[in-house]
C-alpha positions as CSV (number, residue, x, y, z in Angstrom):
1,X,58.7,100.3,159.1
2,X,56.4,97.3,159.6
3,X,58.0,93.9,160.3
4,X,59.0,91.6,157.0
5,X,61.3,89.2,155.8
6,X,64.3,90.5,153.7
7,X,66.3,88.4,151.3
8,X,69.3,89.3,149.6
9,X,69.6,87.2,146.6
10,X,73.2,86.0,144.6
11,X,73.2,84.5,141.7
12,X,76.3,84.1,138.5
13,X,75.6,85.9,135.2
14,X,76.0,83.5,131.9
15,X,79.0,82.5,131.5
16,X,80.3,83.4,128.0
17,X,80.1,86.6,125.9
18,X,77.0,88.6,126.1
19,X,74.5,88.6,124.3
20,X,70.4,89.1,123.7
21,X,69.7,85.3,124.5
22,X,72.5,85.5,127.6
23,X,70.8,88.4,128.8
24,X,67.1,86.7,128.4
25,X,68.7,83.5,130.4
26,X,70.1,86.1,133.2
27,X,66.5,87.4,133.8
28,X,64.8,84.1,133.9
29,X,67.2,82.6,135.8
30,X,66.9,85.9,138.5
31,X,63.0,85.2,138.3
32,X,63.6,81.3,139.3
33,X,65.7,82.3,142.0
34,X,63.2,85.4,143.1
35,X,60.2,82.4,143.4
36,X,62.4,79.9,144.9
37,X,63.7,82.2,147.7
38,X,59.5,83.5,148.1
39,X,58.8,80.0,148.2
40,X,61.5,79.4,151.4
41,X,61.3,81.5,153.3
42,X,58.2,84.1,152.3
43,X,60.1,86.8,151.9
44,X,58.5,90.3,151.3
45,X,61.4,92.4,150.1
46,X,64.1,90.6,147.8
47,X,67.6,92.0,146.8
48,X,68.7,90.9,143.7
49,X,73.1,91.9,143.0
50,X,73.9,94.7,140.6
51,X,73.9,94.4,136.9
52,X,72.1,91.1,137.3
53,X,71.2,91.2,133.4
54,X,74.3,91.2,131.8
55,X,77.0,91.0,135.0
56,X,78.9,93.6,135.8
57,X,81.4,94.0,133.1
58,X,80.0,93.7,129.8
59,X,82.7,92.8,127.8
60,X,81.3,94.8,124.9
61,X,81.7,98.5,123.7
62,X,79.3,100.8,125.4
63,X,76.8,101.4,122.1
64,X,76.8,97.8,121.9
65,X,75.5,97.4,125.6
66,X,73.3,100.5,124.8
67,X,71.7,98.4,122.4
68,X,70.9,95.1,124.1
69,X,69.7,97.1,127.3
70,X,66.5,99.2,127.2
71,X,64.9,102.3,129.2
72,X,62.8,101.6,132.2
73,X,60.4,100.1,132.6
74,X,61.0,97.9,129.3
75,X,62.5,94.6,128.2
76,X,65.5,94.2,130.9
77,X,62.9,94.8,133.8
78,X,59.5,93.1,132.6
79,X,60.1,89.9,133.9
80,X,60.8,90.9,137.2
81,X,58.0,92.9,137.1
82,X,55.7,90.2,136.3
83,X,57.5,87.6,139.1
84,X,56.8,90.7,142.0
85,X,53.3,90.8,140.3
86,X,52.9,86.9,140.5
87,X,54.2,86.8,143.8
88,X,52.8,89.9,145.7
89,X,56.2,91.3,146.8
90,X,58.8,94.0,146.8
91,X,61.8,93.3,144.9
92,X,64.9,95.7,144.3
93,X,66.2,95.0,140.5
94,X,69.7,96.5,138.9
95,X,70.4,96.2,135.9
96,X,72.1,99.0,133.3
97,X,69.4,101.1,131.6
98,X,69.7,102.5,128.2
99,X,69.5,106.3,128.3
100,X,68.1,108.4,125.4
101,X,70.9,108.8,123.4
102,X,72.9,106.0,122.0
103,X,76.0,105.2,124.1
104,X,74.9,106.9,127.1
105,X,74.1,103.8,129.7
106,X,73.5,104.1,133.8
107,X,73.6,101.1,136.4
108,X,70.4,101.6,137.7
109,X,68.4,99.8,141.0
110,X,64.4,100.0,140.4
111,X,62.2,99.1,143.3
112,X,59.2,97.4,142.0
113,X,55.8,97.2,144.0
114,X,53.7,93.7,144.3
115,X,52.0,95.3,141.8
116,X,54.2,95.0,139.1
117,X,55.2,98.9,139.2
118,X,58.3,100.6,139.1
119,X,58.1,103.0,142.5
120,X,61.5,104.4,142.1
121,X,65.1,104.6,139.9
122,X,68.2,105.3,141.5
123,X,71.3,105.6,138.9
124,X,74.2,105.1,140.4
125,X,76.2,108.0,141.5
126,X,79.6,106.8,142.5
127,X,81.3,104.6,139.7
128,X,84.3,102.4,140.4
129,X,87.0,103.1,138.4
130,X,86.9,102.0,134.6
131,X,83.1,101.7,134.7
132,X,83.2,105.2,133.4
133,X,84.3,103.6,130.3
134,X,80.5,102.1,130.1
135,X,78.8,104.0,132.4
136,X,77.2,107.5,132.7
137,X,76.8,108.5,136.5
138,X,73.5,109.9,138.3
139,X,73.1,112.2,139.8
140,X,70.1,112.1,142.3
141,X,69.5,110.8,145.8
142,X,66.1,108.2,145.9
143,X,64.4,106.8,148.8
144,X,61.4,105.1,148.6
145,X,57.4,105.1,150.7
146,X,56.4,101.7,150.5
147,X,53.7,99.9,152.8
148,X,57.2,98.2,154.0
149,X,58.8,101.4,154.8
150,X,61.0,103.8,153.2
151,X,63.6,102.0,151.2
152,X,66.5,103.7,150.1
153,X,69.0,102.9,146.7
154,X,72.3,102.5,146.5
155,X,74.5,100.4,144.1
156,X,78.1,98.9,144.7
157,X,80.9,101.8,145.3
158,X,78.3,103.8,146.8
159,X,78.7,102.4,149.9
160,X,82.5,103.5,150.2
161,X,80.7,107.1,150.5
162,X,79.0,107.6,153.6
163,X,77.6,111.0,152.6
164,X,75.1,109.1,150.2
165,X,73.6,106.8,153.0
166,X,73.2,109.8,155.4
167,X,71.3,111.7,153.2
168,X,69.0,108.9,152.8
169,X,68.6,108.4,156.4
170,X,67.9,112.1,157.2
171,X,65.5,112.1,154.0
172,X,64.0,108.9,156.4
173,X,65.1,105.7,155.2
174,X,64.7,102.6,156.9
175,X,66.4,100.3,154.7
176,X,69.2,100.9,152.7
177,X,69.1,98.2,149.5
178,X,72.6,97.5,148.2
179,X,72.8,95.5,145.0
180,X,77.0,94.6,144.2
181,X,79.1,93.2,142.3
182,X,81.9,94.0,145.1
183,X,85.7,93.9,143.4
184,X,87.8,93.7,146.6
185,X,87.8,92.0,149.2
186,X,84.7,89.9,151.8
187,X,86.2,92.3,154.5
188,X,85.8,95.6,152.2
189,X,82.3,94.2,151.6
190,X,81.3,93.4,155.1
191,X,83.1,96.7,156.9
192,X,81.1,98.9,154.8
193,X,77.8,97.7,154.6
194,X,77.7,97.5,158.8
195,X,79.9,100.8,158.9
196,X,76.6,102.5,156.8
197,X,74.0,100.8,158.8
198,X,76.0,101.7,162.1
199,X,76.5,105.3,161.3
200,X,72.8,106.1,160.5
201,X,71.0,103.2,162.3
202,X,69.2,101.6,158.8
203,X,68.9,98.2,158.2
204,X,71.3,97.5,154.7
205,X,71.0,94.6,152.4
206,X,73.7,93.8,150.5
207,X,73.2,91.4,147.3
208,X,76.1,90.5,146.3
209,X,77.0,88.8,142.7
210,X,79.1,85.7,142.3
211,X,80.3,83.2,139.4
212,X,82.0,85.2,136.5
213,X,81.0,88.0,134.4
214,X,81.4,88.1,130.6
215,X,85.1,89.5,130.8
216,X,86.0,87.2,133.1
217,X,85.7,89.0,136.1
218,X,85.2,87.1,139.4
219,X,83.2,87.9,142.4
220,X,82.4,86.3,145.9
221,X,78.9,86.4,146.8
222,X,78.6,86.6,151.0
223,X,75.7,88.7,150.6
224,X,74.1,90.1,154.1
225,X,71.8,91.9,155.9
226,X,72.9,94.0,158.6
227,X,71.0,95.7,161.3
228,X,70.8,99.4,162.6
229,X,73.2,98.3,165.6
230,X,75.6,96.9,162.4
231,X,74.5,93.2,163.3
232,X,74.9,90.9,160.5
233,X,71.4,89.0,161.0
234,X,72.1,87.3,157.8
235,X,75.1,86.3,155.4
236,X,75.1,83.6,152.2
237,X,78.5,81.5,150.8
238,X,79.8,82.3,147.7
239,X,77.2,79.7,145.5
240,X,74.1,80.7,144.1
241,X,71.4,81.3,146.3
242,X,70.4,84.1,149.3
243,X,70.8,85.4,152.4
244,X,67.6,86.1,154.5
245,X,66.2,87.6,158.1
246,X,63.3,88.5,159.5
247,X,63.5,92.6,160.6
248,X,61.3,93.9,163.1
249,X,61.7,97.6,164.1
250,X,60.7,97.3,167.2
251,X,64.0,95.2,168.0
252,X,65.6,97.4,165.8
253,X,67.2,99.7,168.1
254,X,66.4,97.5,171.7
255,X,70.0,96.8,172.7
256,X,73.6,98.8,172.9
257,X,74.4,95.5,171.4
258,X,73.9,92.6,170.2
259,X,73.8,90.2,173.1
260,X,73.8,93.2,175.4
261,X,71.7,93.5,178.6
262,X,72.0,97.3,178.0
263,X,69.6,99.6,176.1
264,X,70.2,101.8,173.3
265,X,70.4,105.2,174.4
266,X,71.9,107.4,171.8
267,X,71.0,107.9,167.8
268,X,73.8,109.2,165.6
269,X,70.9,111.3,163.7
270,X,69.5,113.0,166.3
271,X,73.0,113.9,167.7
272,X,74.4,115.3,165.1
273,X,76.0,118.7,166.0
274,X,74.3,120.7,163.8
275,X,76.2,124.0,165.3
276,X,79.1,122.5,163.0
277,X,76.7,122.8,159.9
278,X,78.6,125.8,158.3
279,X,82.3,123.7,159.1
280,X,80.2,120.9,157.3
281,X,79.5,123.1,153.9
282,X,83.1,124.4,153.9
283,X,84.3,121.6,154.8
284,X,82.8,118.6,153.1
285,X,81.7,120.1,149.8
286,X,84.7,120.5,147.5
287,X,87.7,118.7,145.7
288,X,89.5,117.0,147.9
289,X,92.4,113.4,147.2
290,X,93.9,111.1,149.2
291,X,97.7,112.5,150.6
292,X,98.8,109.0,149.7
293,X,100.4,107.8,145.8
294,X,97.4,105.4,143.8
295,X,99.2,102.4,143.3
296,X,102.1,103.2,145.6
297,X,105.8,105.2,145.6
298,X,106.8,108.3,147.3
Protein backbone atom coordinates (compact mmCIF):
# COMPACT_ATOMS: atom_id res chain seq x y z
CA UNK A 1 0.00 0.00 0.00
CA UNK A 2 1.23 3.49 -0.78
CA UNK A 3 0.26 6.70 1.04
CA UNK A 4 -3.06 7.97 -0.31
CA UNK A 5 -6.03 10.19 0.43
CA UNK A 6 -9.31 8.32 0.93
CA UNK A 7 -12.82 9.72 1.05
CA UNK A 8 -16.14 8.26 2.19
CA UNK A 9 -18.95 10.03 0.35
CA UNK A 10 -22.56 10.32 1.47
CA UNK A 11 -25.53 11.62 -0.43
CA UNK A 12 -29.30 11.31 -0.35
CA UNK A 13 -31.30 9.42 -2.99
CA UNK A 14 -33.62 11.33 -5.30
CA UNK A 15 -36.91 11.79 -3.40
CA UNK A 16 -40.13 10.10 -4.46
CA UNK A 17 -40.92 6.92 -6.41
CA UNK A 18 -38.09 5.12 -8.16
CA UNK A 19 -38.02 5.70 -11.93
CA UNK A 20 -35.49 5.67 -14.74
CA UNK A 21 -35.24 9.45 -14.38
CA UNK A 22 -34.46 9.25 -10.67
CA UNK A 23 -31.78 6.60 -11.31
CA UNK A 24 -30.19 8.97 -13.82
CA UNK A 25 -30.43 11.88 -11.38
CA UNK A 26 -28.81 9.80 -8.60
CA UNK A 27 -25.92 8.93 -10.91
CA UNK A 28 -25.47 12.56 -11.95
CA UNK A 29 -25.39 13.71 -8.34
CA UNK A 30 -22.93 10.98 -7.39
CA UNK A 31 -20.60 12.11 -10.19
CA UNK A 32 -20.94 15.75 -9.10
CA UNK A 33 -20.01 14.83 -5.52
CA UNK A 34 -17.02 12.79 -6.73
CA UNK A 35 -15.80 15.76 -8.75
CA UNK A 36 -16.24 18.20 -5.87
CA UNK A 37 -14.49 15.89 -3.44
CA UNK A 38 -11.50 15.28 -5.70
CA UNK A 39 -11.25 19.00 -6.37
CA UNK A 40 -11.25 19.90 -2.68
CA UNK A 41 -9.34 16.98 -1.14
CA UNK A 42 -7.27 15.42 -3.93
CA UNK A 43 -8.72 12.02 -2.98
CA UNK A 44 -7.18 8.98 -4.68
CA UNK A 45 -9.84 6.50 -3.47
CA UNK A 46 -13.51 7.45 -3.11
CA UNK A 47 -16.26 5.21 -1.71
CA UNK A 48 -19.94 5.82 -2.50
CA UNK A 49 -22.81 4.60 -0.27
CA UNK A 50 -24.79 1.40 -0.75
CA UNK A 51 -27.32 1.31 -3.62
CA UNK A 52 -26.41 4.87 -4.58
CA UNK A 53 -28.28 4.63 -7.89
CA UNK A 54 -31.64 3.95 -6.23
CA UNK A 55 -31.56 4.19 -2.45
CA UNK A 56 -31.48 1.01 -0.39
CA UNK A 57 -35.23 0.22 -0.25
CA UNK A 58 -36.48 0.53 -3.82
CA UNK A 59 -40.19 0.39 -3.00
CA UNK A 60 -41.04 -1.48 -6.23
CA UNK A 61 -41.35 -5.20 -7.13
CA UNK A 62 -38.07 -6.95 -7.86
CA UNK A 63 -39.01 -7.48 -11.52
CA UNK A 64 -39.42 -3.72 -11.96
CA UNK A 65 -36.12 -3.12 -10.19
CA UNK A 66 -34.47 -5.61 -12.56
CA UNK A 67 -35.85 -3.66 -15.51
CA UNK A 68 -34.39 -0.38 -14.18
CA UNK A 69 -30.96 -1.78 -13.41
CA UNK A 70 -28.23 -3.00 -15.77
CA UNK A 71 -25.48 -5.61 -15.81
CA UNK A 72 -22.04 -4.55 -14.56
CA UNK A 73 -20.55 -2.77 -16.38
CA UNK A 74 -23.51 -1.02 -17.95
CA UNK A 75 -25.59 2.16 -17.84
CA UNK A 76 -25.76 2.15 -14.02
CA UNK A 77 -21.96 2.17 -13.79
CA UNK A 78 -20.77 4.01 -16.90
CA UNK A 79 -21.13 7.62 -15.61
CA UNK A 80 -19.01 6.72 -12.56
CA UNK A 81 -16.50 4.87 -14.74
CA UNK A 82 -16.19 7.95 -16.95
CA UNK A 83 -15.69 10.19 -13.91
CA UNK A 84 -12.99 7.88 -12.49
CA UNK A 85 -11.17 7.93 -15.84
CA UNK A 86 -11.54 11.69 -16.28
CA UNK A 87 -10.20 12.37 -12.77
CA UNK A 88 -7.66 9.54 -12.66
CA UNK A 89 -8.98 8.08 -9.40
CA UNK A 90 -10.23 4.82 -7.91
CA UNK A 91 -13.94 4.72 -6.99
CA UNK A 92 -15.97 2.10 -5.14
CA UNK A 93 -19.42 2.33 -6.70
CA UNK A 94 -22.39 0.45 -5.24
CA UNK A 95 -25.58 -0.31 -7.16
CA UNK A 96 -28.17 -3.00 -7.63
CA UNK A 97 -26.99 -5.22 -10.48
CA UNK A 98 -29.21 -6.94 -13.01
CA UNK A 99 -28.68 -10.70 -13.00
CA UNK A 100 -29.00 -12.93 -16.05
CA UNK A 101 -32.59 -13.93 -15.24
CA UNK A 102 -35.39 -11.39 -14.79
CA UNK A 103 -36.01 -10.95 -11.06
CA UNK A 104 -32.44 -11.84 -10.05
CA UNK A 105 -30.88 -8.69 -8.60
CA UNK A 106 -27.60 -8.41 -6.70
CA UNK A 107 -26.49 -5.69 -4.29
CA UNK A 108 -23.06 -5.09 -5.78
CA UNK A 109 -19.98 -3.05 -4.92
CA UNK A 110 -17.41 -2.60 -7.66
CA UNK A 111 -13.95 -1.09 -7.69
CA UNK A 112 -13.40 1.17 -10.69
CA UNK A 113 -9.82 2.07 -11.59
CA UNK A 114 -8.37 5.32 -12.98
CA UNK A 115 -8.70 4.02 -16.54
CA UNK A 116 -12.45 3.59 -16.00
CA UNK A 117 -12.15 -0.19 -15.98
CA UNK A 118 -14.11 -2.25 -13.45
CA UNK A 119 -11.31 -3.98 -11.54
CA UNK A 120 -13.46 -6.14 -9.28
CA UNK A 121 -17.09 -6.80 -8.33
CA UNK A 122 -18.45 -8.03 -5.01
CA UNK A 123 -22.06 -9.15 -4.54
CA UNK A 124 -23.31 -8.66 -0.99
CA UNK A 125 -23.31 -12.00 0.82
CA UNK A 126 -25.08 -11.11 4.10
CA UNK A 127 -28.53 -9.69 3.41
CA UNK A 128 -30.33 -7.53 5.97
CA UNK A 129 -33.75 -8.87 7.06
CA UNK A 130 -36.29 -7.95 4.40
CA UNK A 131 -33.66 -7.37 1.73
CA UNK A 132 -34.17 -10.93 0.50
CA UNK A 133 -37.44 -9.71 -1.05
CA UNK A 134 -35.46 -8.04 -3.84
CA UNK A 135 -31.82 -9.20 -3.58
CA UNK A 136 -30.15 -12.52 -4.36
CA UNK A 137 -27.04 -13.06 -2.18
CA UNK A 138 -23.58 -13.41 -3.64
CA UNK A 139 -21.26 -16.28 -2.80
CA UNK A 140 -17.70 -15.02 -3.16
CA UNK A 141 -15.10 -12.77 -1.49
CA UNK A 142 -13.36 -9.95 -3.33
CA UNK A 143 -9.89 -8.51 -2.70
CA UNK A 144 -8.46 -6.48 -5.60
CA UNK A 145 -4.81 -5.69 -6.29
CA UNK A 146 -4.41 -2.04 -7.31
CA UNK A 147 -1.63 0.53 -7.59
CA UNK A 148 -2.91 1.96 -4.28
CA UNK A 149 -2.77 -1.34 -2.42
CA UNK A 150 -4.92 -4.43 -1.87
CA UNK A 151 -8.56 -3.37 -1.48
CA UNK A 152 -11.37 -5.54 -0.13
CA UNK A 153 -15.05 -4.95 -0.89
CA UNK A 154 -18.00 -5.45 1.47
CA UNK A 155 -21.50 -3.96 1.75
CA UNK A 156 -23.22 -2.65 4.91
CA UNK A 157 -24.63 -5.63 6.92
CA UNK A 158 -21.51 -7.61 5.96
CA UNK A 159 -19.79 -5.52 8.65
CA UNK A 160 -21.65 -7.49 11.34
CA UNK A 161 -19.85 -10.68 10.27
CA UNK A 162 -16.19 -10.78 11.36
CA UNK A 163 -15.47 -13.90 9.32
CA UNK A 164 -15.80 -12.10 5.99
CA UNK A 165 -13.38 -9.34 6.99
CA UNK A 166 -10.93 -11.88 8.41
CA UNK A 167 -10.90 -13.81 5.14
CA UNK A 168 -10.13 -10.61 3.26
CA UNK A 169 -7.35 -9.71 5.69
CA UNK A 170 -5.82 -13.19 5.40
CA UNK A 171 -5.91 -12.71 1.63
CA UNK A 172 -3.84 -9.58 2.05
CA UNK A 173 -6.37 -6.74 2.13
CA UNK A 174 -4.91 -3.48 3.45
CA UNK A 175 -8.05 -1.39 2.99
CA UNK A 176 -11.62 -2.71 3.23
CA UNK A 177 -14.43 -0.57 1.85
CA UNK A 178 -17.92 -0.71 3.34
CA UNK A 179 -20.56 1.12 1.26
CA UNK A 180 -23.66 1.22 3.47
CA UNK A 181 -27.21 2.36 4.04
CA UNK A 182 -27.25 1.42 7.71
CA UNK A 183 -30.69 1.15 9.33
CA UNK A 184 -29.64 0.95 12.97
CA UNK A 185 -27.85 3.40 15.26
CA UNK A 186 -24.73 5.51 14.83
CA UNK A 187 -23.27 3.59 17.80
CA UNK A 188 -23.67 0.22 16.03
CA UNK A 189 -22.27 1.74 12.84
CA UNK A 190 -19.14 2.99 14.60
CA UNK A 191 -18.75 -0.12 16.75
CA UNK A 192 -18.81 -2.58 13.88
CA UNK A 193 -16.64 -0.46 11.57
CA UNK A 194 -13.98 0.13 14.22
CA UNK A 195 -14.07 -3.48 15.39
CA UNK A 196 -13.52 -4.88 11.90
CA UNK A 197 -10.57 -2.50 11.41
CA UNK A 198 -9.03 -3.45 14.76
CA UNK A 199 -9.73 -7.20 14.46
CA UNK A 200 -7.76 -7.39 11.26
CA UNK A 201 -5.39 -4.39 11.38
CA UNK A 202 -6.78 -2.90 8.17
CA UNK A 203 -8.08 0.51 7.19
CA UNK A 204 -11.87 0.50 6.85
CA UNK A 205 -13.68 3.15 4.81
CA UNK A 206 -17.36 3.24 5.72
CA UNK A 207 -19.57 5.36 3.42
CA UNK A 208 -23.10 5.58 4.81
CA UNK A 209 -26.17 6.96 3.06
CA UNK A 210 -28.08 9.97 4.26
CA UNK A 211 -31.53 11.33 3.44
CA UNK A 212 -34.64 9.30 2.60
CA UNK A 213 -34.99 6.46 0.09
CA UNK A 214 -37.95 5.77 -2.26
CA UNK A 215 -39.72 3.66 0.39
CA UNK A 216 -39.47 6.49 2.95
CA UNK A 217 -36.64 4.99 5.03
CA UNK A 218 -34.28 7.53 6.65
CA UNK A 219 -30.46 7.32 6.94
CA UNK A 220 -28.08 9.17 9.26
CA UNK A 221 -24.77 9.48 7.40
CA UNK A 222 -21.83 9.59 9.83
CA UNK A 223 -19.47 8.12 7.24
CA UNK A 224 -16.09 7.32 8.75
CA UNK A 225 -12.55 6.25 8.06
CA UNK A 226 -10.86 4.01 10.62
CA UNK A 227 -7.20 3.02 11.00
CA UNK A 228 -5.78 -0.45 11.75
CA UNK A 229 -5.62 0.46 15.47
CA UNK A 230 -9.32 1.51 15.49
CA UNK A 231 -8.79 5.28 15.42
CA UNK A 232 -11.50 7.25 13.65
CA UNK A 233 -9.48 9.73 11.59
CA UNK A 234 -12.39 11.26 9.66
CA UNK A 235 -16.12 11.47 10.27
CA UNK A 236 -18.94 13.14 8.36
CA UNK A 237 -22.14 14.57 9.83
CA UNK A 238 -25.68 13.74 8.70
CA UNK A 239 -25.88 15.97 5.63
CA UNK A 240 -24.46 15.32 2.16
CA UNK A 241 -20.70 15.56 1.86
CA UNK A 242 -17.71 13.40 2.74
CA UNK A 243 -15.15 12.34 5.29
CA UNK A 244 -11.57 12.39 3.98
CA UNK A 245 -8.21 11.44 5.47
CA UNK A 246 -4.62 10.80 4.51
CA UNK A 247 -3.68 7.14 4.99
CA UNK A 248 0.03 6.37 5.43
CA UNK A 249 1.05 2.74 5.89
CA UNK A 250 4.22 3.84 7.70
CA UNK A 251 2.03 5.15 10.54
CA UNK A 252 -0.70 2.51 10.47
CA UNK A 253 0.70 0.34 13.28
CA UNK A 254 3.17 2.74 14.89
CA UNK A 255 1.63 3.00 18.38
CA UNK A 256 -0.46 0.81 20.66
CA UNK A 257 -3.33 3.30 20.73
CA UNK A 258 -3.82 6.82 19.33
CA UNK A 259 -1.69 9.32 21.25
CA UNK A 260 0.33 6.65 23.03
CA UNK A 261 4.14 6.61 23.21
CA UNK A 262 4.09 2.79 23.32
CA UNK A 263 4.94 1.02 20.11
CA UNK A 264 2.44 -1.45 18.65
CA UNK A 265 3.78 -4.91 19.54
CA UNK A 266 1.10 -7.42 18.47
CA UNK A 267 -0.45 -8.53 15.20
CA UNK A 268 -3.91 -10.11 15.33
CA UNK A 269 -3.27 -11.99 12.09
CA UNK A 270 0.19 -13.36 12.83
CA UNK A 271 -0.72 -14.31 16.40
CA UNK A 272 -3.77 -16.41 15.65
CA UNK A 273 -3.43 -19.81 17.30
CA UNK A 274 -3.56 -22.05 14.25
CA UNK A 275 -3.40 -25.05 16.57
CA UNK A 276 -7.13 -24.40 17.00
CA UNK A 277 -7.75 -24.91 13.28
CA UNK A 278 -9.72 -28.14 13.80
CA UNK A 279 -11.81 -26.45 16.47
CA UNK A 280 -12.43 -23.46 14.25
CA UNK A 281 -13.59 -25.69 11.43
CA UNK A 282 -15.84 -27.73 13.67
CA UNK A 283 -17.42 -24.92 15.66
CA UNK A 284 -17.47 -21.99 13.24
CA UNK A 285 -18.68 -23.77 10.12
CA UNK A 286 -22.21 -24.91 10.78
CA UNK A 287 -25.66 -23.59 11.63
CA UNK A 288 -26.17 -21.61 14.83
CA UNK A 289 -28.54 -19.04 16.27
CA UNK A 290 -28.83 -16.73 19.24
CA UNK A 291 -30.22 -18.33 22.43
CA UNK A 292 -32.52 -15.31 22.83
CA UNK A 293 -35.92 -14.92 21.18
CA UNK A 294 -35.98 -12.37 18.38
CA UNK A 295 -38.42 -9.60 19.24
CA UNK A 296 -38.34 -10.50 22.95
CA UNK A 297 -40.40 -12.86 25.11
CA UNK A 298 -39.59 -15.99 27.04
